[in-house]
C-alpha positions as CSV (number, residue, x, y, z in Angstrom):
1,M,105.2,-21.6,-3.7
2,S,102.5,-23.9,-5.1
3,E,101.3,-24.5,-1.5
4,K,100.7,-20.7,-1.2
5,I,98.9,-20.6,-4.5
6,N,96.8,-23.6,-3.6
7,L,96.0,-22.1,-0.1
8,A,95.1,-18.8,-1.7
9,Q,92.9,-20.4,-4.3
10,S,91.2,-22.5,-1.5
11,I,90.6,-19.4,0.6
12,A,89.3,-17.5,-2.4
13,A,86.9,-20.3,-3.3
14,F,85.7,-20.5,0.3
15,S,85.1,-16.8,0.4
16,K,83.1,-16.9,-2.8
17,K,81.0,-19.8,-1.5
18,F,80.6,-18.0,1.9
19,S,79.5,-14.7,0.3
20,K,77.1,-16.6,-2.1
21,L,75.6,-18.5,0.7
22,N,75.3,-15.3,2.7
23,E,73.6,-13.4,-0.1
24,E,71.3,-16.0,-1.5
25,D,70.1,-17.6,1.7
26,K,70.0,-14.7,4.0
27,D,66.4,-15.1,5.1
28,Q,66.3,-18.9,4.8
29,F,68.3,-19.6,8.0
30,K,66.5,-17.1,10.2
31,I,64.7,-19.3,12.7
32,P,62.8,-17.4,15.4
33,V,64.2,-18.1,18.9
34,S,61.6,-16.1,20.8
35,K,57.9,-15.4,20.4
36,S,58.5,-11.8,21.6
37,K,59.1,-9.4,18.7
38,L,61.4,-7.2,20.7
39,L,63.5,-10.0,22.0
40,Q,63.7,-11.6,18.5
41,D,64.8,-8.3,17.0
42,E,67.5,-7.9,19.7
43,I,68.7,-11.5,19.0
44,T,68.8,-10.8,15.2
45,R,70.7,-7.5,15.7
46,R,73.3,-9.3,17.8
47,E,73.7,-12.1,15.3
48,E,74.2,-9.5,12.5
49,E,76.9,-7.8,14.6
50,R,78.6,-11.1,15.1
51,K,78.4,-11.9,11.4
52,E,79.9,-8.5,10.6
53,I,82.8,-9.1,13.1
54,L,83.4,-12.5,11.5
55,R,83.4,-11.0,8.0
56,H,85.8,-8.3,9.1
57,R,88.2,-10.8,10.7
58,F,88.0,-13.0,7.6
59,S,88.7,-10.1,5.3
60,D,91.7,-9.1,7.5
61,F,92.9,-12.7,7.2
62,L,92.6,-12.6,3.4
63,E,94.2,-9.1,3.0
64,P,96.2,-8.3,6.2
65,R,96.7,-4.6,6.8
66,T,100.2,-3.3,7.6
67,Q,100.8,-1.8,10.9
68,D,101.2,1.9,11.3
69,I,104.7,2.4,12.6
70,E,106.4,5.7,13.7
71,Q,109.0,6.7,11.2
72,D,112.3,8.4,11.8
73,E,112.1,11.9,10.3
74,E,115.7,11.8,9.1
75,N,115.3,8.5,7.1
76,P,111.8,7.0,7.2
77,S,111.8,3.3,6.6
78,G,109.7,3.7,3.6
79,Q,112.4,5.8,1.9
80,R,115.1,3.1,2.0
81,N,115.9,1.1,-1.1
82,M,115.9,-2.6,-1.1
83,T,119.7,-2.9,-0.9
84,E,119.7,-0.8,2.3
85,K,116.9,-2.9,3.7
86,L,118.7,-6.1,3.0
87,N,121.9,-4.8,4.4
88,L,120.1,-3.7,7.6
89,L,118.5,-7.1,8.0
90,L,121.8,-8.9,7.5
91,E,123.6,-6.6,9.9
92,Y,120.8,-7.1,12.5
93,Q,121.1,-10.9,12.3
94,K,124.9,-10.7,12.9
95,I,124.7,-8.7,16.2
96,P,124.2,-10.4,19.6
97,Q,120.7,-10.4,20.9
98,E,121.6,-8.3,23.9
99,E,122.6,-5.4,21.6
100,N,119.4,-5.5,19.4
101,G,117.7,-2.6,21.2
102,E,120.7,-0.3,21.0
103,W,121.2,-1.2,17.3
104,L,117.5,-0.5,16.5
105,R,117.6,2.9,18.3
106,K,120.9,3.8,16.5
107,N,119.4,3.0,13.1
108,G,116.0,4.6,14.0
109,L,114.1,1.4,13.5
110,H,111.6,-0.8,15.3
111,E,111.5,-4.6,15.1
112,E,108.3,-4.3,13.1
113,H,110.3,-2.4,10.4
114,L,112.6,-5.4,10.1
115,A,109.6,-7.8,9.7
116,I,108.2,-5.5,7.0
117,F,111.6,-5.3,5.2
118,Q,111.9,-9.1,5.2
119,Q,108.4,-9.4,3.8
120,E,109.1,-6.8,1.1
121,I,112.3,-8.5,0.1
122,R,110.5,-11.9,-0.1
123,T,107.7,-10.4,-2.2
124,L,110.2,-8.7,-4.5
125,M,112.2,-11.9,-5.0
126,A,109.0,-13.9,-5.6
127,N,107.8,-11.4,-8.2
128,K,111.2,-11.2,-9.9
129,S,111.3,-15.0,-10.1
130,D,107.7,-15.1,-11.5
131,N,108.5,-12.4,-14.0
132,K,111.7,-14.1,-15.1
133,D,109.8,-17.4,-15.4
134,K,107.1,-15.7,-17.6
135,E,109.8,-14.1,-19.7
136,I,111.7,-17.4,-20.2
137,K,108.4,-19.1,-21.1
138,E,107.6,-16.4,-23.6
139,L,111.1,-16.6,-25.1
140,K,110.8,-20.4,-25.4
141,K,107.5,-20.0,-27.2
142,Q,109.1,-17.5,-29.6
143,L,112.1,-19.8,-30.2
144,A,109.8,-22.8,-30.9
145,K,107.8,-20.6,-33.4
146,K,111.0,-19.5,-35.1
147,N,112.3,-23.1,-35.3
148,K,109.0,-24.3,-36.8
149,E,109.1,-21.5,-39.4
150,L,112.7,-22.3,-40.2
151,K,111.9,-26.0,-40.7
152,R,109.0,-25.1,-43.0
153,K,111.2,-22.8,-45.1
154,E,114.0,-25.4,-45.2
155,A,111.5,-28.0,-46.4
156,A,110.2,-25.6,-49.1
157,L,113.7,-24.8,-50.2
158,A,114.6,-28.5,-50.4
159,E,111.5,-29.1,-52.4
160,L,112.3,-26.3,-54.8
161,A,115.9,-27.5,-55.2
162,A,114.6,-31.0,-56.0
163,I,112.2,-29.6,-58.6
164,M,115.0,-27.5,-60.2
165,T,117.3,-30.6,-60.3
166,L,114.5,-32.6,-62.0
167,K,113.8,-29.9,-64.5
168,K,117.5,-29.7,-65.4
169,K,117.8,-33.4,-65.8
170,L,114.7,-33.6,-67.9
171,G,115.6,-30.6,-69.9
172,W,112.4,-28.7,-69.1
173,M,114.2,-25.5,-68.4
174,D,115.0,-23.1,-71.1
175,D,118.2,-21.1,-71.0
176,D,116.6,-17.9,-69.6
177,S,115.0,-19.6,-66.6
178,A,118.2,-21.5,-65.8
179,E,120.2,-18.2,-65.7
180,E,117.6,-16.6,-63.3
181,V,118.0,-19.4,-60.8
């Protein structure tokens, strides 16, 4: 999991640097290739097209788009709950490879659906794990805070008990204050 985070952080840092470089130094790197104004304009236009294609590919790499898949009208894949999706994946893995096509048709699915189901389940499990980790961390913080407060109160109570004992021994307490305690 940490490798994914580190990779994502590295890609994000690279994309920031790339966009910063692109914006700040746009005109700095333009070196004329030709003395002809028309030819230079054409070269510049093509370079801009290539840059745009690269930007598009890079953004697709950072945020992949899901494929549009035909959905069965009776039970579109998007309307299945996670339990159904998991059961379908497990069932698909159990059948022999020769029967895959028939099974997919029978269930109104494409192989792409199964890949999407698998990714959705992985994402859901990772999110649940992350949420549980955050919840556990928060509960541990609350417990530590309560323990600290309890120790402080116990110390104050012990100090008060010691003072009361000393007062009794030294006879500093009158009868009314002794009854109140």
